[in-house]
C-alpha positions as CSV (number, residue, x, y, z in Angstrom):
1,M,-3.3,-24.9,29.6
2,R,-3.3,-21.5,27.8
3,Q,-2.7,-21.7,24.0
4,I,-1.8,-19.3,21.3
5,A,-1.6,-19.9,17.6
6,L,1.1,-18.8,15.2
7,V,-0.5,-17.5,11.9
8,G,1.2,-16.1,8.8
9,K,1.8,-16.4,5.1
10,P,4.2,-18.9,3.6
11,N,7.9,-17.8,3.8
12,S,7.1,-15.5,6.8
13,G,9.5,-17.3,9.2
14,K,6.6,-18.7,11.3
15,S,8.3,-22.1,11.6
16,S,11.5,-20.5,12.7
17,L,9.7,-18.7,15.5
18,F,7.9,-21.8,16.5
19,N,11.2,-23.7,16.8
20,L,12.8,-20.9,18.8
21,L,9.8,-20.8,21.3
22,T,9.3,-24.5,21.8
23,G,12.7,-26.1,21.2
24,L,12.4,-29.8,21.7
25,N,9.1,-29.6,23.4
26,Q,7.2,-30.3,20.2
27,K,4.7,-32.8,19.0
28,V,3.8,-33.6,15.4
29,G,0.6,-35.3,14.4
30,N,-2.3,-34.9,12.0
31,Y,-5.5,-32.8,12.5
32,H,-8.5,-35.0,13.3
33,G,-9.8,-36.7,10.2
34,V,-7.3,-35.2,7.7
35,T,-3.7,-35.7,6.8
36,V,-2.6,-32.1,7.3
37,E,0.4,-32.0,9.7
38,K,-0.3,-30.5,13.1
39,K,2.6,-29.0,15.0
40,S,2.3,-28.0,18.6
41,G,4.8,-27.3,21.4
42,Q,5.0,-25.9,24.9
43,F,6.5,-22.6,26.0
44,K,6.4,-22.5,29.8
45,K,2.7,-22.9,30.6
46,T,1.5,-21.9,27.1
47,M,0.7,-24.3,24.3
48,I,2.0,-23.0,20.9
49,I,0.0,-24.1,17.8
50,D,1.8,-23.7,14.5
51,L,-1.0,-23.4,11.9
52,P,-0.2,-24.2,8.2
53,G,0.7,-21.1,6.2
54,L,-2.1,-19.4,4.2
55,K,-2.4,-16.6,1.7
56,S,-5.9,-15.5,2.6
57,L,-8.9,-16.5,4.6
58,W,-10.6,-17.2,1.3
59,A,-8.7,-20.5,1.0
60,D,-8.7,-23.2,-1.7
61,N,-6.4,-26.0,-0.6
62,L,-6.7,-28.3,2.4
63,D,-3.9,-26.9,4.4
64,E,-5.2,-23.4,4.2
65,K,-8.8,-24.5,4.9
66,I,-7.6,-26.2,8.1
67,S,-5.9,-22.9,9.1
68,V,-9.0,-20.9,8.3
69,Q,-11.2,-23.2,10.3
70,Q,-8.9,-23.0,13.3
71,I,-8.8,-19.2,13.0
72,L,-12.6,-19.1,12.9
73,N,-12.7,-21.1,16.0
74,Y,-10.4,-18.6,17.6
75,G,-12.7,-15.9,16.4
76,K,-15.5,-17.5,18.4
77,S,-13.5,-18.4,21.5
78,K,-11.4,-15.2,21.5
79,D,-8.2,-17.1,22.1
80,P,-5.1,-15.0,21.1
81,I,-3.1,-15.2,17.8
82,L,0.5,-14.3,17.2
83,F,0.6,-13.0,13.6
84,V,4.0,-13.5,11.9
85,A,4.7,-11.1,9.1
86,N,7.5,-11.1,6.5
87,G,9.4,-7.8,6.9
88,S,10.6,-7.8,3.3
89,Q,7.0,-8.3,2.0
90,L,5.2,-6.4,4.7
91,E,2.4,-5.0,2.6
92,D,1.5,-8.5,1.4
93,S,1.5,-9.9,4.9
94,L,-0.7,-7.1,6.3
95,M,-3.4,-7.9,3.7
96,L,-3.9,-11.2,5.5
97,F,-3.6,-9.5,8.9
98,S,-6.5,-7.1,7.9
99,E,-8.8,-10.1,7.2
100,I,-8.0,-11.7,10.6
101,A,-8.4,-8.3,12.4
102,D,-12.0,-8.1,11.2
103,L,-12.7,-11.2,13.3
104,Q,-11.8,-9.2,16.4
105,I,-9.4,-11.8,17.8
106,P,-6.8,-10.7,20.3
107,L,-3.6,-10.2,18.2
108,A,0.0,-9.4,18.5
109,V,2.3,-8.9,15.4
110,V,5.9,-10.3,15.0
111,I,7.7,-8.8,12.0
112,N,10.4,-11.2,11.0
113,F,13.6,-10.7,8.8
114,K,14.8,-7.6,10.6
115,D,18.2,-8.3,9.0
116,E,16.7,-8.0,5.5
117,L,15.0,-4.7,6.4
118,K,18.4,-3.4,7.6
119,R,20.3,-4.8,4.5
120,S,17.7,-3.2,2.3
121,Q,18.0,0.1,4.3
122,L,14.3,0.1,5.0
123,L,13.3,2.1,8.1
124,L,10.2,0.8,10.0
125,D,8.5,3.0,12.6
126,I,7.2,0.4,15.1
127,D,5.4,3.0,17.3
128,K,3.4,4.3,14.3
129,L,2.6,0.8,13.2
130,K,1.3,-0.1,16.7
131,L,-1.1,2.9,16.5
132,Q,-2.2,2.0,13.0
133,L,-2.9,-1.6,13.8
134,G,-4.1,-1.2,17.4
135,C,-2.0,-4.0,18.8
136,E,1.5,-4.9,20.0
137,V,4.2,-5.1,17.3
138,V,7.7,-6.7,17.7
139,L,10.6,-6.6,15.2
140,M,12.8,-9.7,15.3
141,N,15.4,-11.7,13.4
142,G,14.4,-15.4,13.3
143,K,17.9,-16.4,12.2
144,T,19.7,-15.0,15.3
145,G,16.9,-14.9,17.8
146,E,17.1,-11.1,18.1
147,G,13.8,-9.8,19.5
148,L,12.8,-13.3,20.8
149,E,12.7,-12.0,24.4
150,E,10.1,-9.4,23.5
151,V,8.0,-12.1,21.9
152,R,8.2,-14.2,25.0
153,Q,7.1,-11.3,27.2
154,I,4.0,-10.8,25.0
155,I,3.1,-14.4,25.4
156,G,3.9,-14.6,29.1
157,N,2.1,-11.3,30.0
158,D,-0.8,-12.1,27.7
159,Q,-0.3,-8.7,25.8
160,A,-2.3,-9.7,22.7
161,K,-5.3,-7.3,22.3
162,L,-8.1,-6.5,19.9
163,P,-6.8,-4.7,16.8
164,H,-8.4,-2.0,14.7
165,T,-10.9,-3.4,12.2
166,F,-10.8,-3.0,8.4
167,R,-14.5,-2.9,7.8
168,R,-15.6,-4.4,4.5
169,S,-17.6,-2.2,2.3
170,Q,-20.8,-4.2,2.5
171,Y,-20.6,-4.2,6.3
172,E,-19.6,-0.6,6.9
173,K,-22.9,0.3,8.5
174,I,-23.0,-2.9,10.7
175,E,-21.5,-2.7,14.1
176,G,-20.2,-5.0,16.9
177,D,-21.4,-8.6,17.1
178,Q,-23.8,-8.3,14.2
179,F,-20.8,-7.5,11.9
180,E,-18.7,-10.3,13.3
181,N,-21.5,-12.8,12.9
182,Q,-22.2,-11.9,9.3
183,Y,-18.5,-11.8,8.5
184,L,-18.1,-15.4,10.0
185,Q,-21.1,-16.6,7.9
186,M,-19.5,-15.3,4.7
187,L,-16.2,-17.0,5.5
188,E,-17.8,-20.3,6.4
189,A,-20.0,-20.4,3.3
190,D,-19.2,-22.5,0.2
191,R,-17.9,-20.1,-2.5
192,K,-19.2,-22.5,-5.2
193,N,-22.7,-21.2,-4.3
194,F,-21.8,-17.5,-4.2
195,T,-23.8,-15.2,-6.3
196,H,-22.3,-12.8,-8.8
197,D,-23.0,-9.9,-6.4
198,Q,-21.1,-11.7,-3.6
199,F,-18.0,-12.1,-5.8
200,E,-18.2,-8.5,-6.9
201,A,-18.3,-7.5,-3.2
202,L,-15.2,-9.6,-2.5
203,D,-13.3,-8.0,-5.4
204,Q,-14.4,-4.5,-4.2
205,D,-13.4,-5.3,-0.7
206,F,-9.9,-6.6,-1.8
207,S,-9.3,-3.3,-3.7
208,Q,-10.3,-1.2,-0.7
209,R,-8.1,-3.3,1.6
210,Q,-5.1,-2.7,-0.7
211,V,-5.7,1.1,-0.5
212,L,-5.9,1.0,3.3
213,I,-2.8,-1.2,3.7
214,S,-0.8,1.0,1.2
215,K,-1.6,4.1,3.2
216,I,-0.3,2.3,6.4
217,I,2.9,1.2,4.6
218,N,3.6,4.7,3.3
219,D,3.1,6.1,6.8
220,V,5.3,3.6,8.7
221,L,8.0,2.5,6.1
222,S,10.5,4.7,4.5
223,E,12.4,3.3,1.6
224,N,15.9,3.9,0.5
225,P,16.8,3.8,-3.3
226,K,19.0,0.8,-2.5
227,R,15.7,-1.1,-1.9
228,L,14.9,-0.6,-5.5
229,D,18.4,-1.8,-6.5
230,L,17.9,-5.0,-4.5
231,M,14.6,-5.8,-6.3
232,I,16.2,-5.0,-9.7
233,N,19.1,-7.4,-8.9
234,S,16.6,-10.0,-7.9
235,K,14.9,-9.7,-11.2
236,K,18.2,-9.9,-13.0
237,W,18.9,-13.3,-11.3
238,D,15.4,-14.5,-12.3
239,R,16.0,-13.6,-15.9
240,V,18.7,-16.3,-15.8
241,L,17.2,-18.8,-13.4
242,L,13.8,-18.6,-14.9
243,H,15.0,-18.5,-18.5
244,P,13.3,-21.3,-20.7
245,I,16.7,-22.7,-21.7
246,W,19.4,-21.5,-19.2
247,G,17.0,-21.8,-16.3
248,L,16.2,-25.4,-17.3
249,L,19.9,-26.3,-17.6
250,I,20.6,-24.8,-14.2
251,F,17.7,-26.6,-12.7
252,L,18.9,-29.9,-14.0
253,G,22.3,-29.2,-12.7
254,V,21.0,-28.3,-9.3
255,M,18.9,-31.5,-9.2
256,L,21.9,-33.5,-10.3
257,V,23.9,-32.1,-7.4
258,V,21.0,-32.8,-5.0
259,F,20.4,-36.4,-5.9
260,Q,24.1,-37.2,-6.4
261,S,24.6,-35.9,-2.9
262,V,21.8,-38.1,-1.6
263,F,23.5,-41.1,-3.1
264,S,27.1,-40.2,-2.4
265,L,26.9,-38.5,1.0
266,S,24.5,-41.2,2.3
267,S,26.6,-44.1,1.3
268,Y,29.1,-43.7,4.1
269,P,26.7,-43.4,7.0
270,M,24.6,-46.2,5.4
271,D,27.7,-48.4,5.3
272,L,28.4,-47.5,8.9
273,I,24.8,-48.4,10.0
274,D,25.1,-51.6,8.0
275,S,28.4,-52.5,9.7
276,L,27.0,-51.7,13.1
277,F,24.1,-54.0,12.6
278,A,26.4,-56.7,11.1
279,W,28.5,-56.4,14.2
280,A,25.4,-56.6,16.4
281,T,24.4,-59.7,14.6
282,E,27.8,-61.3,15.1
283,M,27.8,-60.4,18.8
284,T,24.4,-61.9,19.2
285,H,25.5,-65.2,17.7
286,R,28.6,-65.2,19.9
287,H,27.1,-64.3,23.3
288,V,23.4,-65.3,23.1
289,K,23.4,-69.1,23.6
290,L,19.7,-69.8,23.5
291,G,19.3,-70.9,19.9
292,W,15.8,-69.6,18.9
293,F,16.2,-66.4,20.9
294,S,19.6,-65.7,19.3
295,D,18.0,-66.2,15.8
296,L,15.0,-64.0,16.8
297,I,17.4,-61.2,17.7
298,S,19.9,-61.6,14.9
299,E,17.5,-62.5,12.1
300,G,14.4,-60.7,13.2
301,I,14.8,-57.8,15.5
302,I,18.2,-56.5,14.4
303,P,17.3,-56.6,10.7
304,G,13.9,-55.0,11.6
305,L,15.6,-52.1,13.3
306,G,18.2,-51.9,10.5
307,G,15.4,-51.7,7.9
308,V,14.3,-48.5,9.6
309,L,17.6,-46.9,10.4
310,I,19.2,-47.6,7.1
311,F,16.9,-45.0,5.5
312,I,17.9,-42.2,7.9
313,P,20.9,-40.8,6.0
314,Q,18.9,-40.5,2.7
315,I,15.9,-38.9,4.4
316,A,18.0,-36.5,6.5
317,I,20.3,-35.4,3.6
318,L,17.3,-35.0,1.2
319,F,15.3,-32.9,3.6
320,L,18.4,-30.9,4.5
321,L,19.1,-30.1,0.9
322,L,15.4,-29.3,0.2
323,G,15.4,-27.1,3.2
324,I,18.4,-25.1,1.9
325,L,16.7,-24.7,-1.5
326,E,13.5,-23.6,0.2
327,N,15.1,-21.1,2.5
328,T,17.1,-19.5,-0.2
329,G,14.0,-19.0,-2.3
330,Y,15.1,-21.3,-5.2
331,L,12.6,-24.1,-4.5
332,S,9.8,-21.8,-5.7
333,R,11.8,-21.2,-9.0
334,I,12.1,-24.9,-9.5
335,S,8.4,-25.3,-9.2
336,Y,7.8,-22.5,-11.7
337,I,10.2,-24.0,-14.3
338,S,8.7,-27.4,-14.3
339,D,5.0,-26.3,-14.0
340,N,4.3,-26.1,-17.8
341,F,5.4,-29.7,-18.6
342,L,3.7,-31.3,-15.6
343,Q,0.4,-29.5,-16.2
344,R,-0.2,-31.9,-19.1
345,F,-0.4,-34.7,-16.6
346,G,-2.7,-33.0,-14.1
347,L,0.2,-32.0,-11.9
348,S,2.0,-28.7,-11.2
349,G,5.5,-27.4,-10.6
350,K,5.2,-28.3,-6.9
351,S,5.3,-32.0,-7.8
352,V,8.7,-32.0,-9.4
353,I,10.7,-32.3,-6.2
354,P,8.8,-35.4,-4.8
355,L,8.8,-37.1,-8.2
356,M,12.6,-36.6,-8.8
357,S,13.5,-37.5,-5.2
358,S,11.8,-40.9,-5.8
359,W,14.9,-41.9,-7.7
360,A,16.7,-42.0,-4.3
361,C,13.8,-43.4,-2.3
362,A,10.0,-43.2,-2.4
363,I,9.8,-42.8,1.3
364,P,11.3,-39.3,1.7
365,A,9.7,-38.4,-1.7
366,I,6.2,-39.2,-0.4
367,M,6.9,-37.3,2.9
368,S,8.0,-34.3,0.8
369,T,4.5,-34.1,-0.9
370,R,3.5,-32.1,2.1
371,M,4.7,-29.1,0.1
372,I,1.9,-29.7,-2.4
373,D,-1.1,-27.6,-1.5
374,D,-3.7,-29.2,-3.8
375,R,-5.2,-32.3,-2.3
376,R,-5.9,-34.1,-5.6
377,E,-2.4,-33.4,-6.9
378,R,-0.8,-34.5,-3.7
379,M,-2.7,-37.8,-3.7
380,A,-1.7,-38.4,-7.4
381,V,2.0,-37.9,-6.5
382,I,1.8,-40.1,-3.4
383,L,0.1,-43.0,-5.4
384,A,2.3,-42.6,-8.5
385,S,5.8,-41.8,-7.2
386,P,6.7,-45.4,-6.1
387,L,6.8,-46.2,-9.8
388,M,9.9,-44.1,-10.2
389,T,13.0,-46.3,-10.1
390,C,14.4,-46.1,-6.5
391,S,17.8,-47.1,-5.4
392,A,16.4,-50.3,-3.8
393,R,15.6,-51.6,-7.3
394,L,19.2,-51.3,-8.5
395,P,20.5,-54.6,-6.9
396,V,17.7,-56.5,-8.6
397,Y,18.2,-54.7,-11.9
398,T,22.0,-55.0,-12.1
399,I,22.0,-58.7,-11.2
400,L,19.2,-59.7,-13.6
401,I,20.7,-57.6,-16.4
402,A,24.1,-59.2,-15.8
403,V,22.6,-62.6,-16.0
404,T,20.7,-61.8,-19.2
405,F,23.3,-59.7,-21.0
406,P,26.9,-60.7,-20.5
407,E,29.0,-57.5,-20.9
408,R,30.0,-57.0,-24.5
409,G,31.5,-54.2,-26.5
410,S,33.9,-51.5,-25.5
411,G,33.7,-48.0,-24.2
412,F,31.2,-46.4,-21.9
413,F,28.0,-47.6,-23.6
414,N,26.9,-51.2,-23.8
415,L,23.6,-53.2,-23.8
416,Q,23.6,-53.5,-20.0
417,G,23.6,-49.7,-19.7
418,V,21.0,-49.2,-22.3
419,T,18.7,-51.7,-20.6
420,L,19.1,-50.0,-17.3
421,L,18.4,-46.6,-18.8
422,A,15.3,-48.1,-20.5
423,L,14.0,-49.4,-17.1
424,Y,14.4,-45.9,-15.7
425,L,12.5,-44.4,-18.6
426,I,9.7,-47.0,-18.2
427,G,9.4,-45.9,-14.6
428,V,9.2,-42.2,-15.5
429,I,6.6,-42.8,-18.2
430,A,4.5,-45.1,-15.9
431,T,4.6,-42.5,-13.1
432,L,3.3,-39.7,-15.3
433,V,0.6,-41.9,-16.9
434,V,-0.7,-43.1,-13.6
435,A,-0.5,-39.5,-12.1
436,W,-2.6,-38.3,-15.1
437,F,-5.1,-41.1,-14.7
438,I,-5.5,-40.5,-10.9
439,S,-5.8,-36.7,-11.4
440,R,-8.6,-37.2,-14.0
441,T,-10.5,-39.8,-12.0
442,S,-10.0,-38.6,-8.4
443,T,-13.0,-37.5,-6.4
444,E,-10.9,-35.2,-4.4
445,E,-11.7,-31.5,-4.7
446,K,-9.2,-29.7,-6.8
447,S,-8.1,-26.1,-6.3
448,T,-9.3,-23.7,-9.0
449,I,-5.8,-22.2,-9.6
450,W,-2.2,-22.7,-8.6
451,T,-0.6,-19.5,-7.4
452,L,3.0,-19.1,-6.7
453,E,4.8,-16.4,-4.7
454,L,8.5,-15.9,-5.6
455,P,10.2,-14.8,-2.3
456,L,13.4,-12.7,-2.3
457,Y,16.6,-14.6,-2.4
458,R,18.1,-14.9,1.1
459,V,20.8,-16.7,3.1
460,P,19.3,-19.9,4.6
461,N,18.2,-19.9,8.3
462,W,20.5,-22.8,9.2
463,R,18.9,-23.3,12.6
464,N,15.6,-23.8,11.0
465,V,17.0,-26.0,8.1
466,F,18.7,-28.4,10.5
467,F,15.8,-28.5,13.0
468,N,13.2,-29.3,10.3
469,A,15.4,-32.0,8.9
470,W,15.7,-33.5,12.4
471,T,12.0,-33.4,13.1
472,K,11.0,-34.9,9.8
473,T,13.6,-37.7,10.1
474,K,12.5,-38.4,13.6
475,S,8.8,-38.6,12.5
476,F,9.7,-41.3,9.9
477,V,11.6,-43.4,12.4
478,V,9.0,-43.2,15.1
479,E,5.8,-43.6,13.0
480,A,6.8,-45.8,10.1
481,G,9.5,-47.7,12.1
482,K,6.9,-49.3,14.4
483,I,5.1,-50.9,11.4
484,I,8.3,-52.0,9.7
485,F,9.7,-53.5,12.8
486,F,6.8,-55.8,13.5
487,I,6.4,-56.9,9.9
488,S,10.1,-57.8,9.8
489,I,9.6,-60.1,12.8
490,L,6.6,-61.7,11.1
491,L,8.7,-62.4,8.0
492,W,11.4,-63.9,10.1
493,L,8.9,-66.2,11.9
494,L,7.5,-67.4,8.5
495,A,11.0,-68.2,7.2
496,S,12.4,-69.7,10.4
497,F,9.6,-72.2,11.5
498,S,8.1,-75.1,9.7
499,P,5.0,-77.3,10.1
500,K,7.4,-80.3,9.6
501,D,9.6,-81.6,12.3
502,Q,13.4,-81.7,12.2
503,Q,13.5,-85.4,11.4
504,F,11.5,-84.8,8.2
505,I,13.8,-81.9,7.1
506,D,16.9,-84.1,7.9
507,A,15.4,-86.9,5.8
508,R,14.7,-84.6,2.9
509,F,18.2,-83.2,3.1
510,K,19.7,-86.7,3.1
511,E,17.5,-87.6,0.1
512,Y,18.7,-84.6,-1.8
513,T,22.4,-85.2,-1.1
514,E,22.4,-89.0,-1.7
515,E,19.8,-89.6,-4.3
516,G,19.3,-86.3,-6.1
517,N,20.8,-85.0,-9.3
518,E,24.1,-83.0,-9.3
519,F,22.4,-79.8,-8.4
520,Q,20.4,-81.3,-5.5
521,K,23.5,-82.9,-4.1
522,S,25.2,-79.4,-3.7
523,I,22.5,-77.8,-1.6
524,K,22.8,-77.0,2.1
525,R,20.5,-78.0,4.9
526,E,19.5,-74.3,5.4
527,S,18.0,-74.3,1.9
528,V,16.0,-77.5,2.6
529,A,14.8,-75.9,5.9
530,L,13.7,-72.8,4.0
531,E,11.9,-74.9,1.4
532,Y,9.8,-76.5,4.1
533,S,9.3,-73.4,6.2
534,Y,6.0,-71.6,6.3
535,A,7.5,-69.1,3.8
536,G,8.5,-72.1,1.6
537,Y,5.0,-73.5,1.7
538,L,3.7,-70.0,0.9
539,G,6.0,-69.9,-2.1
540,K,4.6,-73.3,-3.3
541,V,1.1,-72.1,-2.7
542,I,1.6,-69.1,-5.0
543,E,3.6,-71.1,-7.5
544,P,0.6,-71.9,-9.7
545,V,-0.1,-68.2,-9.9
546,I,3.4,-67.1,-10.7
547,K,4.2,-70.0,-13.0
548,P,2.8,-68.2,-16.1
549,L,5.3,-65.5,-15.4
550,G,8.2,-68.0,-15.6
551,Y,8.8,-68.3,-11.8
552,D,9.1,-71.3,-9.5
553,W,8.5,-71.6,-5.8
554,K,12.0,-70.4,-5.0
555,I,11.5,-67.1,-6.9
556,G,8.1,-67.0,-5.2
557,I,9.8,-67.0,-1.8
558,A,12.1,-64.2,-2.9
559,L,9.0,-62.2,-4.1
560,I,7.4,-62.6,-0.7
561,T,10.5,-61.8,1.4
562,S,11.4,-58.8,-0.8
563,F,8.2,-57.2,0.3
564,A,10.2,-56.1,3.3
565,A,12.5,-54.2,0.9
566,R,13.1,-54.9,-2.8
567,E,16.9,-55.5,-2.4
568,V,16.0,-58.4,-0.1
569,F,15.3,-60.3,-3.3
570,V,19.1,-60.7,-3.8
571,G,19.8,-61.9,-0.3
572,T,16.9,-64.4,-0.5
573,L,18.2,-65.9,-3.7
574,S,21.6,-66.2,-2.1
575,T,20.1,-68.3,0.7
576,I,18.0,-70.4,-1.6
577,Y,20.8,-71.2,-4.0
578,S,23.2,-71.9,-1.1
579,I,25.5,-69.0,-1.9
580,G,27.4,-67.8,1.2
581,S,28.3,-64.4,-0.2
582,E,26.1,-61.7,-1.9
583,E,28.9,-60.6,-4.3
584,D,27.3,-59.9,-7.6
585,A,29.7,-62.2,-9.6
586,S,28.9,-65.2,-7.4
587,I,25.2,-64.7,-7.6
588,V,25.3,-64.1,-11.4
589,Q,27.3,-67.3,-12.0
590,R,24.9,-69.3,-9.9
591,L,21.8,-67.9,-11.5
592,R,23.2,-68.7,-14.9
593,K,23.7,-72.3,-13.9
594,E,20.2,-72.7,-12.4
595,K,18.1,-75.2,-14.4
596,I,14.4,-75.9,-14.7
597,Y,13.9,-79.4,-13.2
598,E,11.4,-80.5,-15.9
599,T,13.3,-79.4,-19.0
600,G,16.9,-78.8,-18.0
601,E,16.8,-75.4,-19.6
602,P,18.2,-72.3,-17.9
603,R,15.8,-71.0,-15.3
604,Y,16.9,-67.4,-15.8
605,N,16.5,-67.2,-19.5
606,L,15.7,-64.0,-21.5
607,A,11.9,-64.4,-20.9
608,T,12.1,-65.0,-17.2
609,S,14.7,-62.3,-16.6
610,F,12.7,-59.7,-18.5
611,S,9.6,-60.8,-16.7
612,L,11.2,-60.3,-13.3
613,L,12.7,-56.9,-14.4
614,L,9.2,-55.6,-15.4
615,F,7.7,-57.1,-12.3
616,Y,10.0,-55.0,-10.1
617,V,9.5,-51.9,-12.3
618,F,5.8,-51.9,-11.4
619,A,5.3,-53.8,-8.2
620,M,5.2,-52.0,-4.8
621,Q,7.3,-54.6,-3.0
622,C,8.2,-52.3,-0.2
623,M,6.4,-52.4,3.2
624,S,8.2,-49.2,4.2
625,T,6.5,-47.3,1.4
626,M,3.1,-48.8,2.3
627,A,3.7,-47.7,5.9
628,I,4.5,-44.1,4.9
629,V,1.6,-43.9,2.4
630,R,-0.7,-44.9,5.3
631,K,0.9,-42.3,7.5
632,E,0.7,-39.5,4.9
633,T,-2.9,-40.3,3.7
634,G,-4.2,-41.2,7.2
635,Q,-5.9,-44.3,5.9
636,W,-4.9,-47.9,5.2
637,K,-7.2,-48.1,2.2
638,Y,-5.1,-45.9,0.0
639,A,-1.9,-48.0,0.8
640,I,-3.9,-51.2,0.1
641,Y,-5.4,-49.9,-3.2
642,Q,-2.0,-48.7,-4.3
643,F,-0.4,-52.1,-3.5
644,I,-3.1,-54.1,-5.3
645,F,-3.0,-51.7,-8.4
646,M,0.7,-51.9,-8.7
647,L,0.8,-55.7,-8.2
648,V,-1.8,-56.2,-10.9
649,L,0.1,-53.9,-13.2
650,A,3.3,-55.7,-12.5
651,Y,1.7,-59.1,-13.1
652,L,0.2,-58.1,-16.5
653,F,3.5,-56.6,-17.8
654,A,5.5,-59.6,-16.5
655,F,3.0,-62.0,-18.0
656,G,3.2,-60.3,-21.3
657,A,7.0,-60.2,-21.4
658,Y,7.3,-63.9,-20.6
659,Q,4.7,-65.0,-23.0
660,I,6.1,-63.0,-25.9
661,L,9.8,-63.8,-25.3
662,S,9.4,-67.5,-24.3
């Protein structure tokens, strides 16, 4: 199958064109051996490859290096490239075009944002530009699809052709293949080993390219004074939005709206999904008569699917809102505002969105690290962001805080609220410290400098915003969902089957209800069956390990089952303590009455409760996060290292809290 690559700078509208050309005929994966996302799609009999955006062929970060390598491969194979330029930043885009043109690859140029050129009253002479560049040029509007048919004709008729070259000064006297070979050697060389003369040659070449491109722009583009007014107005907005005080307040307000929307807007579809799966469970119990098969579906498969689909509203809404911020140009401003503070922890402004979105859920937060160019920084955020307090921790926090601190006082503030705030702050501090440690000790190559282009403010491309939110959400469901689904079934098997026969469990249940103390007489058979299930035995196996933290085997089971999702901790305790409802008040009352068999003291005293709170602050306890870390890093070792590190950290803090307070 023929193939053609889409190449362009960030914010050039390349992804919009890719979506228009390929529609739903897309595949998303990773390049071989790396975690950079590879997007490909089919247009008729042509495979369209959407390469990651890059600023120059002299790349620093991993995404750009992948693009450069693919372009170099095209330079050797002479496969065509469709170069996408930003019409409102045409001079900047043509600088990259000039570098690719020197590789003598068949090229065609698509100049996007025709509407912005018109709004700015800029007149572009397409015929002159074709003569200057030596290849086909099409003007289009990626928002409306205007000009798309001309692009399709270029692809279908194979109209890409060799452009004029922009000979570099040190190669001016070299012709043909000899020039291309030496140019390729320079691009493929490690710049760390460049000599002073080679760097001087690059600087000189860059200056000469600027002169050539400026001449072309002056020849083909005529400006209206209103263009200058538009840029002045943009700078006026930036004086407010990038102000050290007002800009920060506006930024915090925007983030508040974003994450409040993630919580508020997602609650209704999440409740609907929860209700649908509850209905499916009820229908299974009612109509599937084969006992074990009914339990497998209702307690294994349905919860497994629910564990995947319940995250869809948060992921879709977050990526939708981030897409709007990115398409308007404000996302770049957010990165600029937060950059100075995060630099102290080895991060940059690009890390702020993934870190703050972790308050909703670490899964979409880790997925959004794709916007981070620097490989070391991206790994630091991926490995540290699960320490931020996500919404899944809230059921655990609120119940344990309610058990430990009965509500006292009046007004808005009380000890419960202060404790919850302290847990959030601990999560933030831990995240920044771990990110700092990872960035200092990582062996990943770090970019020499973080550069940021501030695009013009524009109305979002709604087609692109919705389509990207759809593809990213679909990617989570398909990739991470398979792993979550099978692990959920495994957990059900452990909790549903026992090495003991039913007679043994019936005998133990009878022994509890007839000869036990008051507490034991109140238990249900399901609780006895759980105690002697494989999960129950696993809880007793780890009991000696968790006893120094103030936990017994029952809490141990909850720790194990909550690996599926942290909030499962509450449901597990409900089953263990024979509570039919998961209402907070009922659980709180029962936990307060729970006693330690040996001493008769409350099981959930101050020491144990704080130990559990700190354990859930630091522990991973989320197989969904592990699955997505594996997907984003491309290797299980990072997910396993992260799980072990956070588990050890959680154990140490929980141990310290219990030993100090008990």
